[in-house]
C-alpha positions as CSV (number, residue, x, y, z in Angstrom):
1,M,6.9,41.8,-15.0
2,K,4.3,39.1,-15.6
3,V,6.4,37.7,-18.5
4,I,9.5,37.4,-16.3
5,R,7.5,35.5,-13.6
6,T,6.1,33.1,-16.3
7,V,9.6,32.4,-17.6
8,V,11.1,31.9,-14.2
9,T,8.2,29.6,-13.2
10,A,8.7,27.6,-16.4
11,F,12.4,27.4,-15.8
12,V,12.0,26.1,-12.3
13,A,9.4,23.6,-13.4
14,V,11.8,22.2,-16.1
15,L,14.7,22.2,-13.6
16,L,12.6,20.2,-11.0
17,T,11.5,17.8,-13.7
18,L,15.0,17.1,-14.8
19,S,16.3,16.7,-11.3
20,L,13.6,14.0,-10.6
21,T,14.5,12.1,-13.8
22,A,18.2,12.1,-12.9
23,C,17.7,9.7,-10.0
24,N,20.3,7.0,-9.9
25,P,18.7,3.7,-10.8
26,E,21.4,1.9,-8.9
27,S,20.1,3.2,-5.7
28,L,16.9,1.3,-6.3
29,N,18.8,-2.0,-6.0
30,R,19.8,-1.5,-2.4
31,Y,18.2,-2.9,0.8
32,R,17.3,-0.7,3.7
33,Y,18.6,-3.3,6.2
34,S,21.6,-5.6,5.4
35,C,19.6,-8.6,6.7
36,Q,17.0,-8.1,3.9
37,D,19.7,-8.9,1.3
38,P,19.7,-12.7,0.5
39,V,23.5,-12.7,0.6
40,N,23.4,-11.9,4.3
41,W,20.7,-14.4,5.4
42,E,23.2,-16.9,6.8
43,K,25.3,-14.4,8.7
44,A,25.1,-14.6,12.5
45,E,24.0,-10.9,12.8
46,C,20.8,-11.8,10.8
47,N,19.8,-14.9,12.8
48,P,18.7,-15.4,16.4
49,P,19.9,-14.9,19.1
50,V,22.3,-12.2,17.8
51,C,19.7,-10.2,15.9
52,E,16.9,-10.4,18.5
53,A,18.0,-7.4,20.5
54,S,18.1,-5.0,17.5
55,G,14.9,-6.5,15.9
56,L,16.8,-6.9,12.6
57,C,16.3,-10.6,12.2
58,T,15.7,-11.7,8.6
59,K,12.4,-13.4,9.7
60,D,11.2,-10.0,11.1
61,L,12.3,-7.9,8.1
62,L,10.9,-10.2,5.4
63,G,7.4,-10.4,6.9
64,N,5.5,-13.2,5.1
65,I,8.3,-14.2,2.8
66,S,10.5,-17.1,4.0
67,T,14.2,-17.3,3.3
68,D,13.6,-19.8,0.6
69,G,11.5,-17.3,-1.3
70,T,8.1,-18.8,-0.6
71,T,5.2,-16.9,0.9
72,V,4.0,-18.2,4.3
73,E,0.7,-17.5,6.2
74,S,0.8,-14.8,8.9
75,G,1.8,-16.2,12.2
76,T,3.5,-19.3,10.8
77,N,6.9,-17.6,10.1
78,E,8.6,-19.2,13.0
């Protein structure tokens, strides 16, 4: 009985390991919000006043990175 448990445990461990390595690398190249994607930065839905109600403005989502790719100090992202 102990041998069967060991074999099942090993099989489950191998199965879980394989399932984790099978993650699609393409899914890593997506953005959580469309306004984080540089392609959408100029769209009206990513710029005030349209985006202010939802809080999905590019300036809010990027944090301390400006839309030209430079890093800005905190509080100066206006």
